[in-house]
GUZABA-719770 format. One record per residue (C-alpha): residue number from 1; residue in one letter; x, y, z. Coordinates in pm, 1 decimal. Layout:
@resi NUM resn A x X y Y z Z
...
END
This chain:
@resi 1 resn M x 5040.6 y 10919.8 z 12798.9
@resi 2 resn I x 4875.5 y 10596.3 z 12908.2
@resi 3 resn T x 5019.4 y 10245.8 z 12894.9
@resi 4 resn A x 4790.1 y 9958.6 z 12988.1
@resi 5 resn S x 4843.9 y 9587.9 z 13029.1
@resi 6 resn D x 4677.6 y 9266.8 z 13129.7
@resi 7 resn L x 4869.5 y 9084.9 z 13404.2
@resi 8 resn D x 4827.7 y 8704.7 z 13414.0
@resi 9 resn R x 5010.0 y 8531.2 z 13128.5
@resi 10 resn T x 5104.1 y 8870.7 z 12986.0
@resi 11 resn L x 5336.3 y 9039.1 z 13237.5
@resi 12 resn M x 5302.3 y 8804.0 z 13537.7
@resi 13 resn Y x 5326.2 y 8425.2 z 13542.4
@resi 14 resn S x 5196.4 y 8176.1 z 13798.3
@resi 15 resn N x 5375.5 y 7858.2 z 13899.4
@resi 16 resn R x 5145.8 y 7667.3 z 13663.1
@resi 17 resn A x 5227.1 y 7902.6 z 13374.3
@resi 18 resn L x 5600.1 y 7867.6 z 13444.1
@resi 19 resn E x 5561.2 y 7491.1 z 13426.6
@resi 20 resn E x 5366.8 y 7518.8 z 13101.4
@resi 21 resn F x 5599.6 y 7756.8 z 12917.4
@resi 22 resn G x 5928.0 y 7687.0 z 13095.1
@resi 23 resn I x 6189.2 y 7926.5 z 13229.7
@resi 24 resn P x 6464.3 y 8035.5 z 12988.5
@resi 25 resn E x 6825.6 y 7999.7 z 13094.3
@resi 26 resn N x 6992.2 y 8294.1 z 13269.5
@resi 27 resn I x 6653.6 y 8437.9 z 13372.9
@resi 28 resn V x 6630.2 y 8570.6 z 13728.9
@resi 29 resn L x 6277.3 y 8561.7 z 13870.8
@resi 30 resn K x 6119.4 y 8839.5 z 14075.8
@resi 31 resn P x 5832.4 y 8722.1 z 14303.7
@resi 32 resn V x 5538.7 y 8961.7 z 14266.7
@resi 33 resn E x 5230.1 y 8778.0 z 14397.3
@resi 34 resn F x 5186.5 y 8648.3 z 14752.3
@resi 35 resn H x 4893.3 y 8427.4 z 14856.4
@resi 36 resn K x 4829.0 y 8197.7 z 15152.1
@resi 37 resn G x 5179.7 y 8223.5 z 15284.8
@resi 38 resn S x 5375.4 y 8162.7 z 14965.4
@resi 39 resn W x 5486.1 y 8327.1 z 14641.9
@resi 40 resn T x 5253.0 y 8235.9 z 14355.6
@resi 41 resn G x 5340.1 y 8478.7 z 14073.8
@resi 42 resn Y x 5655.4 y 8607.0 z 13908.2
@resi 43 resn M x 5812.4 y 8842.6 z 13657.3
@resi 44 resn T x 6172.7 y 8847.3 z 13546.7
@resi 45 resn E x 6397.7 y 9087.2 z 13738.7
@resi 46 resn A x 6461.8 y 9273.8 z 13413.4
@resi 47 resn A x 6087.5 y 9303.7 z 13345.5
@resi 48 resn F x 6028.2 y 9438.0 z 13694.7
@resi 49 resn S x 6294.0 y 9708.2 z 13645.1
@resi 50 resn M x 6134.7 y 9798.3 z 13311.0
@resi 51 resn L x 5788.8 y 9816.0 z 13472.0
@resi 52 resn K x 5913.8 y 10067.5 z 13727.1
@resi 53 resn E x 6066.8 y 10272.0 z 13444.5
@resi 54 resn V x 5748.3 y 10256.6 z 13233.9
@resi 55 resn S x 5530.4 y 10359.6 z 13529.3
@resi 56 resn S x 5758.1 y 10657.1 z 13603.3
@resi 57 resn H x 5726.8 y 10792.1 z 13246.3
@resi 58 resn S x 5360.8 y 10711.6 z 13172.5
@resi 59 resn L x 5029.4 y 10656.1 z 13345.7
@resi 60 resn F x 5055.6 y 10277.2 z 13372.8
@resi 61 resn I x 4721.4 y 10099.8 z 13424.2
@resi 62 resn P x 4695.1 y 9727.9 z 13507.9
@resi 63 resn V x 4390.3 y 9576.3 z 13336.2
@resi 64 resn T x 4284.8 y 9239.1 z 13476.2
@resi 65 resn T x 3999.3 y 8991.1 z 13486.1
@resi 66 resn R x 4088.9 y 8926.8 z 13850.4
@resi 67 resn T x 3859.3 y 9056.4 z 14121.7
@resi 68 resn T x 3991.0 y 9344.1 z 14329.9
@resi 69 resn E x 4065.1 y 9104.0 z 14614.4
@resi 70 resn Q x 4266.3 y 8878.5 z 14383.6
@resi 71 resn F x 4443.7 y 9176.3 z 14225.6
@resi 72 resn K x 4568.3 y 9290.5 z 14565.6
@resi 73 resn R x 4775.9 y 8973.4 z 14591.8
@resi 74 resn F x 5024.5 y 9150.8 z 14363.1
@resi 75 resn V x 5223.0 y 9307.4 z 14644.0
@resi 76 resn I x 5447.7 y 9510.7 z 14414.3
@resi 77 resn F x 5163.7 y 9754.2 z 14345.8
@resi 78 resn E x 5139.1 y 9838.7 z 14713.5
@resi 79 resn Q x 5508.6 y 9853.8 z 14786.8
@resi 80 resn E x 5719.9 y 9922.0 z 14477.6
@resi 81 resn V x 5511.5 y 10038.1 z 14178.4
@resi 82 resn P x 5261.3 y 10307.5 z 14285.1
@resi 83 resn L x 4939.0 y 10321.5 z 14082.4
@resi 84 resn T x 4684.3 y 10594.6 z 14019.5
@resi 85 resn Y x 4437.4 y 10362.9 z 13844.7
@resi 86 resn A x 4377.8 y 9990.0 z 13810.0
@resi 87 resn I x 4102.1 y 9812.4 z 13617.6
@resi 88 resn T x 3985.6 y 9491.3 z 13785.8
@resi 89 resn T x 3704.0 y 9234.8 z 13753.4
@resi 90 resn N x 3736.2 y 9255.7 z 13372.6
@resi 91 resn G x 3638.3 y 9623.8 z 13377.4
@resi 92 resn A x 3356.3 y 9604.5 z 13631.8
@resi 93 resn Q x 3566.2 y 9802.3 z 13880.0
@resi 94 resn I x 3802.2 y 10093.9 z 13838.6
@resi 95 resn L x 4029.5 y 10158.0 z 14133.8
@resi 96 resn Y x 4140.4 y 10517.2 z 14181.8
@resi 97 resn K x 4425.7 y 10544.9 z 14430.5
@resi 98 resn G x 4328.6 y 10202.2 z 14561.5
@resi 99 resn E x 3956.2 y 10264.6 z 14610.1
@resi 100 resn P x 3661.3 y 10174.1 z 14379.7
@resi 101 resn L x 3544.1 y 10464.9 z 14165.1
@resi 102 resn K x 3175.6 y 10493.2 z 14257.6
@resi 103 resn E x 3060.4 y 10683.8 z 13949.9
@resi 104 resn W x 3189.1 y 10402.1 z 13728.7
@resi 105 resn S x 3022.8 y 10130.6 z 13938.7
@resi 106 resn D x 2690.0 y 10317.6 z 13929.6
@resi 107 resn Q x 2699.2 y 10335.8 z 13549.2
@resi 108 resn L x 2774.3 y 9965.0 z 13519.4
@resi 109 resn I x 2476.2 y 9858.4 z 13730.9
@resi 110 resn I x 2241.8 y 10038.4 z 13489.1
@resi 111 resn H x 2397.6 y 9868.3 z 13183.1
@resi 112 resn L x 2388.1 y 9521.2 z 13339.9
@resi 113 resn K x 2013.6 y 9534.4 z 13405.9
@resi 114 resn N x 1930.0 y 9528.5 z 13036.6
@resi 115 resn G x 2240.5 y 9384.3 z 12875.3
@resi 116 resn C x 2233.0 y 9005.5 z 12909.0
@resi 117 resn A x 2028.9 y 8695.8 z 12990.1
@resi 118 resn P x 2046.6 y 8551.4 z 13344.5
@resi 119 resn E x 2333.3 y 8315.2 z 13418.7
@resi 120 resn E x 2110.2 y 8009.4 z 13465.2
@resi 121 resn E x 1940.8 y 8072.9 z 13131.4
@resi 122 resn L x 2279.8 y 8069.2 z 12959.2
@resi 123 resn L x 2383.1 y 7749.4 z 13137.9
@resi 124 resn S x 2053.7 y 7586.7 z 13043.3
@resi 125 resn A x 2115.5 y 7674.9 z 12678.5
@resi 126 resn L x 2460.9 y 7516.7 z 12696.6
@resi 127 resn R x 2316.6 y 7198.9 z 12846.1
@resi 128 resn N x 2044.8 y 7187.3 z 12579.0
@resi 129 resn A x 2322.8 y 7205.7 z 12319.4
@resi 130 resn E x 2478.1 y 6902.1 z 12492.1
@resi 131 resn I x 2783.2 y 7099.5 z 12598.9
@resi 132 resn I x 2914.9 y 6954.8 z 12924.4
@resi 133 resn L x 3159.1 y 7168.9 z 13124.1
@resi 134 resn D x 3352.9 y 6937.4 z 13352.3
@resi 135 resn G x 3481.7 y 7150.9 z 13637.7
@resi 136 resn E x 3412.0 y 7367.1 z 13940.1
@resi 137 resn R x 3199.7 y 7678.8 z 13886.8
@resi 138 resn K x 3302.9 y 7995.8 z 14069.9
@resi 139 resn H x 3169.1 y 8351.3 z 14081.4
@resi 140 resn A x 3347.3 y 8685.6 z 14070.2
@resi 141 resn E x 3174.5 y 8942.3 z 14291.7
@resi 142 resn N x 2833.6 y 8824.0 z 14161.7
@resi 143 resn L x 2915.7 y 8986.6 z 13827.4
@resi 144 resn F x 3034.9 y 8693.8 z 13618.4
@resi 145 resn F x 3134.6 y 8330.9 z 13658.5
@resi 146 resn Y x 3398.1 y 8085.6 z 13543.0
@resi 147 resn F x 3478.7 y 7716.1 z 13547.9
@resi 148 resn I x 3807.0 y 7564.7 z 13662.4
@resi 149 resn L x 3803.5 y 7280.9 z 13413.5
@resi 150 resn N x 3914.2 y 6924.2 z 13462.6
@resi 151 resn C x 3896.0 y 6860.3 z 13088.6
@resi 152 resn L x 3938.8 y 7122.7 z 12815.8
@resi 153 resn P x 3675.9 y 7157.6 z 12540.6
@resi 154 resn T x 3780.1 y 7071.2 z 12186.6
@resi 155 resn P x 3842.8 y 7357.1 z 11938.6
@resi 156 resn S x 3505.7 y 7292.5 z 11772.0
@resi 157 resn E x 3330.1 y 7293.9 z 12110.5
@resi 158 resn L x 3493.2 y 7626.5 z 12195.3
@resi 159 resn I x 3361.3 y 7777.9 z 11874.7
@resi 160 resn E x 3011.8 y 7650.7 z 11955.9
@resi 161 resn I x 3029.8 y 7781.5 z 12313.6
@resi 162 resn R x 3151.2 y 8122.3 z 12195.6
@resi 163 resn E x 2870.4 y 8155.8 z 11939.3
@resi 164 resn L x 2603.0 y 8046.5 z 12186.7
@resi 165 resn T x 2715.2 y 8277.6 z 12465.7
@resi 166 resn A x 2712.0 y 8573.6 z 12226.1
@resi 167 resn Q x 2344.2 y 8505.9 z 12150.8
@resi 168 resn Y x 2264.7 y 8552.5 z 12521.2
@resi 169 resn G x 2461.4 y 8876.3 z 12567.8
@resi 170 resn W x 2770.8 y 8713.0 z 12716.2
@resi 171 resn K x 3128.8 y 8656.2 z 12601.4
@resi 172 resn M x 3361.5 y 8364.2 z 12666.3
@resi 173 resn S x 3735.3 y 8329.2 z 12714.5
@resi 174 resn L x 3953.0 y 8026.9 z 12790.4
@resi 175 resn Q x 4261.7 y 8115.1 z 12996.0
@resi 176 resn G x 4462.1 y 7810.7 z 13093.4
@resi 177 resn R x 4211.3 y 7585.4 z 13271.6
@resi 178 resn K x 3973.6 y 7871.7 z 13348.3
@resi 179 resn L x 3675.5 y 7918.5 z 13118.5
@resi 180 resn Y x 3521.5 y 8262.6 z 13176.6
@resi 181 resn F x 3165.3 y 8374.0 z 13099.3
@resi 182 resn I x 3123.7 y 8752.3 z 13125.3
@resi 183 resn P x 2833.6 y 8984.5 z 13034.4
@resi 184 resn T x 2918.0 y 9200.0 z 12733.8
@resi 185 resn A x 2835.2 y 9508.4 z 12941.9
@resi 186 resn I x 3144.8 y 9434.1 z 13152.3
@resi 187 resn S x 3435.1 y 9544.4 z 12937.0
@resi 188 resn K x 3800.2 y 9626.9 z 12994.3
@resi 189 resn G x 3779.4 y 9854.6 z 12692.2
@resi 190 resn K x 3491.8 y 10064.0 z 12824.3
@resi 191 resn A x 3673.1 y 10104.7 z 13157.2
@resi 192 resn L x 3995.6 y 10216.3 z 12989.1
@resi 193 resn E x 3804.4 y 10455.7 z 12764.0
@resi 194 resn Y x 3643.0 y 10607.5 z 13073.7
@resi 195 resn I x 3985.4 y 10670.8 z 13231.7
@resi 196 resn C x 4121.3 y 10818.6 z 12907.2
@resi 197 resn N x 3831.4 y 11064.6 z 12892.6
@resi 198 resn R x 3863.1 y 11144.1 z 13264.4
@resi 199 resn E x 4233.8 y 11223.3 z 13230.5
@resi 200 resn G x 4224.6 y 11375.3 z 12882.0
@resi 201 resn M x 4487.2 y 11127.1 z 12761.8
@resi 202 resn K x 4520.8 y 10867.7 z 12488.1
@resi 203 resn A x 4607.7 y 10502.2 z 12539.5
@resi 204 resn M x 4941.9 y 10478.6 z 12364.5
@resi 205 resn A x 5048.7 y 10116.5 z 12422.3
@resi 206 resn G x 4863.4 y 9808.6 z 12546.4
@resi 207 resn A x 4929.8 y 9438.7 z 12593.6
@resi 208 resn G x 4716.4 y 9132.3 z 12659.4
@resi 209 resn D x 4689.4 y 8763.2 z 12582.1
@resi 210 resn S x 4317.0 y 8679.1 z 12585.4
@resi 211 resn V x 4004.8 y 8752.2 z 12383.8
@resi 212 resn L x 3881.7 y 8966.3 z 12673.7
@resi 213 resn D x 4183.3 y 9193.9 z 12624.6
@resi 214 resn W x 4089.7 y 9292.8 z 12270.3
@resi 215 resn D x 3819.6 y 9516.9 z 12422.6
@resi 216 resn F x 4088.6 y 9754.4 z 12546.5
@resi 217 resn L x 4371.1 y 9679.4 z 12302.4
@resi 218 resn K x 4166.7 y 9812.8 z 12012.1
@resi 219 resn N x 4175.4 y 10154.0 z 12186.2
@resi 220 resn C x 4557.8 y 10154.2 z 12200.6
@resi 221 resn T x 4787.1 y 10292.8 z 11932.2
@resi 222 resn Y x 5036.9 y 10007.6 z 11976.2
@resi 223 resn R x 4908.9 y 9658.3 z 12066.2
@resi 224 resn F x 5134.8 y 9378.4 z 12187.0
@resi 225 resn V x 5028.2 y 9016.5 z 12230.4
@resi 226 resn P x 5244.5 y 8733.9 z 12370.8
@resi 227 resn S x 5288.9 y 8468.2 z 12103.3
@resi 228 resn H x 5134.6 y 8204.0 z 12331.5
@resi 229 resn G x 4813.9 y 8406.8 z 12373.9
@resi 230 resn E x 4456.4 y 8294.1 z 12311.5
@resi 231 resn L x 4396.2 y 8620.9 z 12125.2
@resi 232 resn L x 4612.5 y 8518.2 z 11829.9
@resi 233 resn K x 4408.2 y 8200.5 z 11776.8
@resi 234 resn V x 4081.8 y 8395.3 z 11760.9
@resi 235 resn M x 4176.5 y 8728.5 z 11604.0
@resi 236 resn G x 4467.1 y 8634.7 z 11379.3
@resi 237 resn P x 4779.8 y 8851.9 z 11344.6
@resi 238 resn A x 4610.0 y 9159.6 z 11196.5
@resi 239 resn D x 4653.6 y 9487.4 z 11384.9
@resi 240 resn I x 4866.3 y 9338.7 z 11664.2
@resi 241 resn T x 5237.9 y 9291.3 z 11724.7
@resi 242 resn L x 5331.4 y 8944.4 z 11846.3
@resi 243 resn T x 5624.9 y 8887.8 z 12077.8
@resi 244 resn N x 5916.8 y 8678.9 z 11961.3
@resi 245 resn Q x 5933.0 y 8513.6 z 12303.7
@resi 246 resn L x 5698.0 y 8278.1 z 12489.2
@resi 247 resn G x 5598.3 y 8275.2 z 12855.1
@resi 248 resn I x 5769.7 y 8491.1 z 13112.5
@resi 249 resn A x 6026.4 y 8610.1 z 12857.8
@resi 250 resn A x 5736.0 y 8755.0 z 12654.5
@resi 251 resn G x 5642.6 y 8973.2 z 12952.8
@resi 252 resn E x 5993.7 y 9116.1 z 12953.8
@resi 253 resn E x 5979.5 y 9176.5 z 12578.9
@resi 254 resn I x 5645.3 y 9358.7 z 12608.6
@resi 255 resn L x 5776.5 y 9601.0 z 12870.1
@resi 256 resn K x 6082.7 y 9666.2 z 12656.1
@resi 257 resn R x 5846.9 y 9752.9 z 12368.2
@resi 258 resn F x 5649.1 y 9981.9 z 12600.2
@resi 259 resn G x 5971.1 y 10165.9 z 12681.7
@resi 260 resn E x 6048.6 y 10206.7 z 12312.3
@resi 261 resn C x 5699.4 y 10347.6 z 12252.2
@resi 262 resn I x 5747.9 y 10601.0 z 12531.0
@resi 263 resn I x 6078.4 y 10715.9 z 12380.4
@resi 264 resn T x 5923.5 y 10741.7 z 12032.9
@resi 265 resn Q x 5631.3 y 10943.1 z 12168.5
@resi 266 resn A x 5866.8 y 11175.2 z 12358.4
@resi 267 resn N x 6069.3 y 11241.6 z 12043.4
@resi 268 resn F x 5754.6 y 11347.6 z 11857.4
@resi 269 resn S x 5624.5 y 11569.3 z 12138.3
END
């Protein structure tokens, strides 16, 4: 059976996210991400133990918008939680035993050629609509781009941006201060579906916090969303299970739910 989860603000929490959501009392943190000489990401110790248990009883697949280079900052996946697959770059890359799966990358290139308008055309349309994005623009492996915003758009502006990007074959997601613009051809869901077919397995349980995660969550039997997630604001509560906890405690709760799903599945097998 397959379990799949987004990482940032779902299972793992940066220093900024810890500041935003707080750290509950009696929580012991486990550092999981190392970058530029310091620890930059955490789980709870209990969540980390549960993750090891989940990965030993299911095919656990991290599903992240991070590039492969950024994903490899999570040192636990090299040292303590072995992986067969990982989905990175929002589905543009599938790692199999740590290396990009070429047949998947080849398929994606074909879909991208005809799937969306050029980046500059989209940005021009946003400017023509008098939408000003105040922040630094960055690119992810020349596949998509995002802004690190100085000022967040209003809720009405976000709706307008989302509708406009869809007209040009792109999708948008706001995660913290990062506003992502990603071609619709690049999909976490399509990548997970490819792995399911390759392995002859079903995606039993999934978790994610952002709009981009719905692409793969809709393929999962059980879908868990942290109650602070962007996804709730856009999708509403239908067809998902919200956590009772916020922030890093929600990550622990999700992995506990994964464990319960595995036990339930085993009892029916």
